[in-house]
C-alpha positions in Angstrom: -20.9 8.2 0.0 -17.6 6.7 1.2 -16.3 3.6 2.9 -17.4 5.1 6.2 -20.9 4.0 5.4 -19.7 0.3 5.3 -17.5 0.1 8.4 -18.6 -2.5 10.9 -19.6 -1.4 14.4 -17.3 -4.0 16.0 -13.7 -3.5 14.9 -11.2 -6.3 14.2 -9.2 -7.0 11.0 -11.4 -9.9 10.3 -14.6 -7.8 10.7 -13.1 -5.1 8.5 -12.1 -7.5 5.8 -15.5 -9.1 5.7 -17.3 -5.7 5.6 -15.0 -4.4 2.9 -16.2 -7.1 0.5 -19.5 -5.2 0.2 -18.0 -1.7 0.0 -19.8 0.6 -2.5 -18.1 3.7 -1.3 -17.1 4.7 -4.9 -17.7 3.3 -8.3 -14.5 1.2 -8.6 -16.2 -1.8 -7.2 -18.4 -2.0 -10.3 -15.6 -3.3 -12.6 -13.2 -4.9 -10.1 -13.3 -8.6 -9.5 -13.3 -8.2 -5.7 -12.1 -6.0 -2.8 -8.4 -6.5 -2.0 -8.1 -5.8 1.7 -4.8 -5.6 3.7 -3.1 -8.8 4.8 -0.8 -9.6 7.7 -0.5 -9.8 11.4 -2.9 -7.9 13.7 0.0 -7.1 15.9 2.5 -6.3 13.1 5.2 -3.8 14.1 5.4 -2.6 10.5 2.7 -1.6 8.0 3.4 -1.0 4.4 0.9 1.0 2.3 0.8 1.0 -1.5 -1.5 2.6 -4.0 -4.1 0.2 -5.3 -4.4 -3.4 -6.3 -3.0 -4.5 -9.7 -4.3 -7.1 -12.1 -3.0 -10.1 -10.2 -4.1 -8.7 -6.8 -7.6 -8.2 -8.2 -7.8 -11.8 -9.5 -6.3 -13.4 -6.3 -7.8 -11.0 -3.7 -4.5 -10.4 -2.0 -2.2 -7.4 -1.9 1.2 -7.4 -3.6 1.1 -10.8 -5.2 2.0 -9.7 -8.8 5.2 -8.4 -10.3 5.4 -5.4 -8.0 4.9 -7.8 -5.1 7.8 -9.8 -6.1 10.0 -6.7 -6.1 8.7 -5.8 -2.7 9.4 -9.3 -1.4 13.0 -9.2 -2.7 13.6 -5.8 -1.1 12.1 -6.8 2.2 14.3 -9.9 2.4 17.4 -7.9 1.7 16.4 -5.3 4.3 16.0 -8.1 6.9 12.2 -7.7 7.2 10.0 -10.7 7.3 6.9 -10.1 5.2 5.0 -12.5 7.5 5.8 -10.2 10.4 4.4 -7.1 8.6 1.0 -5.9 7.4 0.6 -4.9 3.8 -2.3 -2.9 2.4 -3.2 -0.2 -0.2 -4.7 3.3 0.0 -7.5 2.1 -2.4 -8.9 -1.4 -2.2 -10.3 -1.9 -5.7 -8.4 -2.2 -9.0 -8.9 0.6 -11.4 -8.1 -0.2 -15.0 -8.7 0.3 -18.7 -9.3 -2.7 -21.0 -7.1 -3.0 -24.0 -7.9 -6.1 -25.9 -7.5 -8.9 -23.4 -5.2 -6.9 -21.1 -6.3 -4.7 -18.2 -4.1 -1.7 -17.9 -3.7 -0.2 -14.4 -4.9 3.3 -13.9 -4.0 5.6 -11.1 -7.0 6.2 -8.7 -8.4 9.8 -8.5 -8.2 11.8 -5.3 -11.9 11.1 -4.8 -11.3 7.4 -4.8 -8.5 7.8 -2.2 -10.7 9.9 -0.1 -13.7 7.6 -0.3 -11.5 4.6 0.7 -9.6 6.4 3.4 -11.8 5.1 6.3 -10.6 1.5 5.6 -7.0 2.5 5.9 -7.6 4.6 9.0 -9.4 1.7 10.6 -6.5 -0.7 9.8 -3.9 1.6 11.2 -6.0 2.3 14.3 -6.3 -1.4 15.1 -2.7 -2.4 14.3 -1.0 0.7 15.8 2.3 0.0 14.0 5.6 1.2 15.3 6.8 1.6 11.7 4.9 2.8 8.6 6.4 2.6 5.1 4.4 4.6 2.6 5.1 3.5 -1.0 4.4 5.8 -4.0 2.9 9.2 -4.4 -0.8 8.2 -4.0 -0.2 6.6 -0.6 2.1 9.3 0.5 -0.2 12.1 -0.4 -3.1 10.3 1.2 -1.3 9.9 4.5 1.2 12.8 4.5 -0.6 15.6 2.6 -1.3 16.6 -0.9 1.9 18.6 -1.2 4.2 15.8 -0.1 6.9 14.8 -2.6 8.3 11.3 -2.4 11.2 12.2 -4.7 12.4 14.8 -2.2 11.6 13.0 1.0 12.2 9.3 0.2 14.4 7.4 2.6 14.1 9.9 5.4 12.5 9.5 8.8 9.4 11.7 8.8 8.0 13.4 11.9 4.2 12.6 12.0 1.7 11.2 14.5 1.0 8.2 12.2 3.7 6.0 13.8 7.0 6.3 15.7 8.8 5.5 12.5 7.5 6.7 9.1 9.4 6.4 5.8 8.2 7.2 2.3 9.6 5.6 -0.8 8.7 4.8 -4.4 6.1 2.2 -5.2 7.9 -1.1 -6.3 6.1 -1.0 -9.6 8.3 2.0 -10.5 11.3 -0.4 -10.6 9.5 -2.4 -13.3 8.8 0.8 -15.4 12.5 1.7 -15.7 13.8 1.6 -19.2 16.7 -0.9 -18.9 18.4 -3.4 -16.5 20.9 -0.8 -15.2 18.2 1.7 -14.4 16.1 -1.1 -12.7 19.1 -2.2 -10.7 19.7 1.4 -9.4 16.1 1.9 -8.5 16.0 -1.6 -6.8 19.0 -0.7 -4.7 17.5 2.7 -3.7 14.2 1.1 -2.8 15.9 -1.5 -0.6 18.0 1.2 1.1 14.8 3.1 1.9 13.3 0.0 3.5 16.5 -0.5 5.5 16.1 3.0 7.1 12.8 1.9 8.6 14.1 -1.6 9.5 17.2 -0.2 11.3 15.1 2.4 13.2 12.8 -0.4 14.3 15.7 -2.4 15.7 16.9 0.5 17.8 
């Protein structure tokens, strides 16, 4: 079973979002609070794809509203990208976690979760037809650009693919938060913003 079994016959972002609330394409729905579908304009010129919802996203039902979302918002603003003009989503639509006391610790989704959820992402991209696609983190990059793709080697470069006219891969903003100290976070933050600027400048040309 996969998300393909739950896609609506009539396609719009609203119809997809409503159908995704009942997705049982993999077991992650069992523990998650809710499906966290993409959010943004149907005619967005830019789509940003991350890995999976985090704790705050799962609770609020919106993508990138937690600490990683704040890092993303900061970088988008510095890169001259209006978040309201973009569409933001994830490769996997349910939060995967382990409970430790009262905390829910994020766990990376398996390849089978990414594969099961892929029809939602494909449907989002097919409807929006973005000019620019920013792929954030290894999970999203390998889902869209192939299992052998290495973000560390290819980040910040324009990638030749049929997915969109402009495709750039970068780290997931949560990687900034995992850095060991303020200096390391600053460097990672600058590099992340620089990667977003590559796509923003290509979009303006």
